[in-house]
N, C-alpha and C positions, 0 to 999 in steps of 0.2 A: 924354227917353231919352238915357243917357249915351252918349259916343262909343264905348265898349266895346261896350254892348248895340246900337247902331247897325251896329257892324261885324260882329256876330255875324249879327245879322238878315239884313244883305246877304250874307253868305257863305252862310249857311243857304238864302236863297232862291235864289242863284246856283247853288248845289250841286244843289238840287232841278231846277231848270228845265235846266240843263245836261245832268243825267240824262235827263231826258223828251226833250230835243230830240236827243240822241244815240240814244236808242231809235227814234227815227224814221229818223235817218240811217243805222242799222246795217244796215238793208236791202242797202245798197249796198256799205257798206265794211266790214262786220263789225267785227272789232277792229284794222283795219289800222291802221299807224301814220299821224297826220296829214301827215308830211313825210318825206321820204328823200332825202338829201343826200349824193352820192357823196363818198367821200374824195377829196381833192384839188381839190375844188370851191371857187371863190372865196366861195362862200356858206356854206361851214362855219364853224362858230363854235368847234368843239372843237379842241383839240391833236391832232394825229394820233398813234395809238399807236406807239411806237417799234418798228422792224423787224417791221412786220407782214409775216406771211406773202404772198409773190407769189401772185397766181392765185386768191385767195379775195376774193369781193365784200365792201367794206366801205363802210358809209354811217352818216351821222348821221340818227337817228330819235327817235322818241318812244315810250317804253313807256306802256301804260294797262291798268290792269286793268278787270274786269268793271263795277263801279259807279262807277269813273272818279274814285276816292278815291286811288288810287295812281297819279301821273302823274309821270313823268320825262320832261321835253320834248326832253332832247337827252341820247342816249347812243349809243356807238358799238356799231353792230349789225353782225354779219357773217353771210352766207347761206352755211351748208355745203351743198356739192352732194353729198358723200358721206360716209360713216362716217370714212373716212380724214383728211378735211378737220377733222372735230371732234378726231380725235387731234392733227393738226397745230397746232391752234387750242390745245389743252391743253397742249402742250409749249411752244409760244410763251407762254402764260399763266404758266406755270411760270416761265420764265427771267426774263419781265418784270416778275413780282409783281402781275399780272392776275387777275382772276376771271371764269369763264364761267358765264352763266345761260340755261339753254336757255329759248326762248320758242316757245309754242304758240299757242293762240286766246286766251289771257290771261282764260278764263272762270275766275276765282278771286276771292276776296276777301282771302285771308290773303297776307303779304308773303313768301311763299317764292321769289319771283323776284327783285323787288327792293323792300326796305321802303320806304313813304313817307318823304320827305325825306333819304333816304340820300346818302351821297356817292358818286356813281357815276362818278367822273372814273377810276378804274382798274376799271373792270367793263365787261366786253364781253357783250352780249345776242348769242346765236347763234340765229337764226331757223331752226326745223327745217320750217316749212310750206311753204317754196318749192320744196324738191327732194327732202328726205328723206322721200317720200311713198309709196314703192313698196309694194303690196300682192300677195300671192299666197296662193292657197287649196289645200289639200289635201283631198279629199274621203275618205269613210269613215265608220265609226259607231264613236267620233266621229271628225269631221274635224279640221281645224285651220287657222289663218289666222297667216300671217307678215306683219308689217307694220312698217315704218320708223317712227320716232317722231313723225314730223310727219303721219303719216296720219290723217285723221279717222274718228270713228265712222260718219258717213255713209257714207263710201266703203267702210270694212270691211264694215259690215252690207250694204251693197248688194251687194258682191262675193260675201258668204257666200250670200246669197238666190240670187243666180245659180246657185251650186252646192248649192241645197237644203239649205243649214245656217243656223244664226242663233244668237243669245244667248237665254238664258230670260229674263233681266232685263238692262236697261242704263240708262244715264243718260237723262234726259229730253230734253236737248240732245243733238244729233248734230254740231254744228260743234264739237267738242273734239278735241284730238289724242290719240292713244292713248297717247303718252308722259306727257302732262298727267294724263291720267284714271288711271295706273296710279301715277303719281308720290304720289297722295293717297288712293288707295284708293277711287276712284269707284265707284259703285253704282247700281242701280235699286230696284225694289221687287216683293216677290213671293216665295211659298213654295210648294212644292207641297202640294196638299190629302192627307188622311189616305190616300185611296184612289187616288192618282194615281202613275204609273210614268213619270217624265219620261225622254225620250231619253238614252242614254248621253253622258256629257260636259257635261250641264246643270250649271249652277252658279248657286247662290241666294245668296252672299256678295258679295264685291266681285270687280269684274274682274279685279284682280291675283292673286285666288286660281286663276282659269283659266290663268295664264302656265306654259307647260312649260320655256322657256328663253329665255333674253335675252342681247343683247351689250351690254356698256357700255365705256365708256373708263375704264380704271383704271390706277395706277402700278404699274409692273413693276420691282420695287427690283432684280432680276438686270440688267436693262438699263439702269436708270437714266432711266426715261422712262415717258411715259404711253403705253398700247397698247391695242387692243381685246382683250377677253376675252368668251368665251361661257360662261354658266353654265347647267347644267341642273339640274332640280328634285332630282336626286340629290345636288347640291353643297349642303351646309348653309348656304354664306355667301351664295346665292341670295335667302335669305329677307330679308335687310337690304335687298336691291334692288327687291323686289317692289312696296314702299311704301316709296320714300326720301325724301320731301318736299323734293328737290331738291338732296340732298347726293350726287348722282351723277348721270351723264349717259348714259342708255340711248340706243343708236341703233336697235335692232332687238329685236322680241319674237315670240315664237311662242305662241299660245294655242289651248286646246281650243275646239271648236266643236261644238254638238250638232245632230243633224236638226231642220230648221226647223219650227215648229209655227204653226199659225193661231190666232189669239186674238179673242176677241170681248171688247170692251170697251163695258161699259155705264155710262152717266154718270148719276149721280143728282143731283138737286137738290131733293129734296122731304122730307128727313127732318130734323128738328130737330137741332140741334148737341149739346143736352143729352142726347139719346138716343144719338146715335154715339158720344160720349165719355163716357157715363154710367158710375157705379160698376159694378163687376163683379158680376154675378147679376142685374141689373134687367131683363134681357131685352130684346126689340125688335130692331131693326135697329142693332146697335152694329158696332164696328170688330171685334170678336172674332167676330161672326157672319158678316161678309164674309169674314174670314180663314179661318174655318171652312169656308164654302161655297165659296169660290172660290181662296183662297190669295194672290191679287194684288190689293191694294187700297192706294189713296193717298188721303188727306184733305186738302183744301185749304180753309181756313177763315179768313175776313177777320174781325178783331174788330169788335163792335158790330153783328153780323148775326146771323140767327138758322138758317141753314142752311149747310153746307158742301159744296163741290163734290166729290163721291165718285166717284172712278174705279175700277170695279171690273173686273179681267181675267179671264177664263176660258178654257179650252183648249177649241176647237170645231172639229174637223176640218172640217164641213160649214158651209156659210152658213146662219145663223138666217134664218127667212122675213122676219122684220122689221128686220134689220141692214142698214146701209148697208155696201156693200163698200169697203174702201180699197186702192187700187193705189199709194199714195204715202204717206209720211208726213207729219206734221204738219198734221192735219185741224183743229184747232181756230184757224182764223184769227183769230177774234175776240179770243183771249188774246194775241196776240202783235202788238197794235198799241196806240198810245195816242191815245185821243180828244180831241176838245178840250175837252169837258166834264171829263175826268181832269185834264188838263193845267191847266185854270183851278183846280179846286179843288187842285191841288197847289201852285199859285202863292199861293193864299189862305192855305193852311196854311203856307207856307214864310214869308209875311208876318206871321205871327203869329196867324192865325186857326186854331189847334189846334182850336177846336169845331167845324170843318168836317169834321173827321176821320171821324165817323159817316157824314157824306154821302157821302164820298169811298168809304170800304168797302162801303156800301150799293150806290153806284154799280158798282164793280167786280164785286160779286157779281150786280147785276141783268144786268151785260153777259154774264156766263157762262150765266146762264139764257136769255136771249133767245137769245144766240149758239148755244148747242145747238140750239134750236129752228129759227132761220133756216138754219142750215148742214145740219140734219138728221143731227147727229153725236152725239146721245145714246145711239145703239146703233150700233156699228161693228164690221166684221170685216175681218180680212186676215191677210197674213203677219206676223210678230211686230213687225218693225220699224215698220210702218205705225201701230200705235197706241202702241207705247212711246216713239217720239221725237214730242215735241210741243212743246217749247220752241225757239223760233226767236231769233236774235240781235236781230230787231226788239221782242221784249217790253221793258217798261219796267224799267229797272236798278235792283235793290233791294240792300238791304245786309242780310244773312243770317247768322244765329248758328245753331250747329250742333253737336249732341252726339248720341253713339251710346249707347243703353241697352241693355246685354246682360241678358235675363232668359230665364225660360221662356215658353214658347208659351202656357202657362195664364195667365200674369200679364201678358200683353199689354194686356188692358182696364183693369187695374189702373195699369199705367205711363201710359196715355194719360189716363186719369180723373183720376189724380193731377196730372200736368202741366196738363190744361185747367182743373182747379179752382183750382190755385195762379197759373195766368196771368190768369184772370177776377179773382182776388182781388187781385194786384198793381195789374193794369190798373185796377181800380175805385178802388184807393187813390189811384194818380196822378191819375184823372180827378178826384176829389174835390179835389184840389189846383189843379185848372185845367190839368193837364199831361195831353198825348195824345202819349205817345212812340213808339207803333207805329201805322202805317197800312198795313202790308203783311201777308200772311198767315201763319198757321201752316201748315206742311206736314208731314206724317206719313206717314212710309214703313216697311215693316216687311220684313225680309229674314231669312235664314239666317245663320248665322256662318261665318268662314272655318275651315277645317280646322286641327288642332294645329299641323300642318307648315306652316301658311301664312305669310303674311307677317307678320313679326315687328312692324311699326308699324301694321299693319292694325287701325281702330278696331273692325272686326268679329272679330277672331281670338278664336277659342274659348279658354274657360278650363278647362285640366285638371282644376283642383280644383272646378270646377262643371259636371260634364257635362249638368245639367239647363237650364242656359243656353245654349239651342239657337237663340235668335232674337234679332234686334235689331232694336230700335224707333227709328229716327232722328226726333229732336225738332228741327225747324228753325222759327225764327220770323223775320220780317224786318219792315224798314221802309224807308222811302225816303231816300237819302242826305241827310244834315245836318238830320234831325228831330230838333227841341230835346228834350232830355230823354231819348234814346234810350239811350246809354251807361249812365246809372245804372239805368234799367229793365232792361236786358241783364244788367248785374252783379248785380242783385238776383236775377233768374231764375237765372243761372249758380250761384250760391252756393247756392242752394236745389237745384238738380239734383244737384251734387255730394253735399250733404248729404243727399238723400231716397233715391237709388236707391244703397243701400248694403246691406250684412249679406248674409243668404241669398237676399234679394229680388232684388237686381240690382247692376250696376256700370256706371260712367259712363266713357267716353273722349270725346275732343274729334273732330268731323269735319273734318278737316284743311283743307278748302277754304274753310270759314265762319269766322265769327268766335266767339272764344273766349278765356279769360284776360281778362276786362273788370275795368278799373276805371271810375271815372267819366270817366277821359280816352280811353276808348274800347277797343276789343279788342287782345290780344296786348301788355299792359301791364303785367299784375299778376305781378310778381317770383315769389310764392309758387305760383301756379298753374303757370307756366312751369318753374320750377326744382324743384317738389316733387311737386305734385298731379298733373300730366300724366305725369312719368315713372314714378310710384308706380302709375297705371292700367294700364300695361303689363307682361306677364309678364318679357320679356326685353328691356328699354329699353336697357340697359348693353351687351349682346350686339350690337344694331343698330348703336348708337353706336360702338362699337370696331371693329365690322367695316367699316363705313363710312370710318371715320378710316383704317384700315389701308389702304384701296384708294385713298385719297385723302388722304394725310398732310400736304400742303402746303395743302389746303382750298381747291384750285381751285375746285371747284363747292360754293362756299358763299356766303353775305353775312352781313351784320352781324346779322340775326335768327336765322338758323341757328347762328352762333357761340354765341348765349346759349341757344338751345332744344337744340342737340346739341353741344355743346363738345368 
């Protein structure tokens, strides 16, 4: 083995095992920094920022993203206690030539906070999670919730439930800040069935589309400084802030909340994947059949296995006789831990044993099947958040790529079947060459679109020229960090996705928090996709870009990656 090959193998093994170890540690630590050295301490190794505002906590910390692929070991981090602190920091940064990056829980793959390898010497991370966490709920039909940017969905949904309110769909992890979720157009899965009458205020697109007002730190030209400004949905400029990719700093949002519903979630593990993802018109228990019958479905399928994990939610005001009642979220404990056998196989894969991949994926799916039985969670029922939230910080960290396919509801099965067929074909071609580039699952979710007056940069924003495109199929697939051959596989799949879902059939946009714009070097590295394909996929890209630039002309809220994506 050459020195180069040995180094790559060592790095790959270390990356995979680091991710595995981190998953076990995350239960206690979440994504908290590994160290916090107060400014002025003899242990600090960074030069103190000049003229830093008095009264705002400052420390040297590490920034880490979800998959631990973006790690900045030492960067100055401030803890804003109030929205006015953020204003003070923005004006300081403007004067000193620094940039501010809001930090939530770090549950993202894309380089929207800090790019990997970037010079962070003139970057200040602003922690929103320590103090900017206030939540208040207003009852009504619909009601609303007002939350500061650092409040988590766990907290927001718990407070809503206390008031008899909830969200029709939400992200699977709850340990996410609302600021982070809105920045990238976070979403859940689900659509109402044909005969369903959802409560007033229900939303089936991104959470960003539920925002009725927000407060952001913006440049005030008349005063020559950054100030707080509140935007309402009657102000057209709000549309650029609803999904802003980190080109803005929101301090508070108000969102519509509907009357809470009780959901039943049935978990299926007995339908062949070729049926679930089969061609349109073949009949049987397909994705479309579940969508038609219940409206709310998610499919998780590991390659080299025969059956997916199907999660099918339905509205159920009364407890079904056989269902297990849930009084708290995160019922699937088996899916949020790393077993010794999993760690062992990952280690063997990282050491060059790619042929162990089928053993690993079959083990992962067998854990799901046995876990549903042992925990009695194959059929559960309770208030909405208790089954909608199921991904905890202790789950094994994966690298995930994602795209949103806008299409008609009638074409959902075609979208899924096309994707599955091509994925299998490309995977088989790689396998024939002795390459096993993916060992994580495909995850398919289905939502509605955001309204025409919704977030300009939402992947789910409706297309006025295609009113029949009322549905979004979210295509995600994953592997574990450092898996050899992953980037070329992802690049090949992405190029096909952009080319296949076109014309009157469908269109594609990136899922901002995931991987996209792949080359063989990895995600977010293809200049043509970044500069041409992605902007062309949005109706009003230039409007969003110009609006965000007008409220932050000095680009205090930006980084090197965003300077390329949204110049």
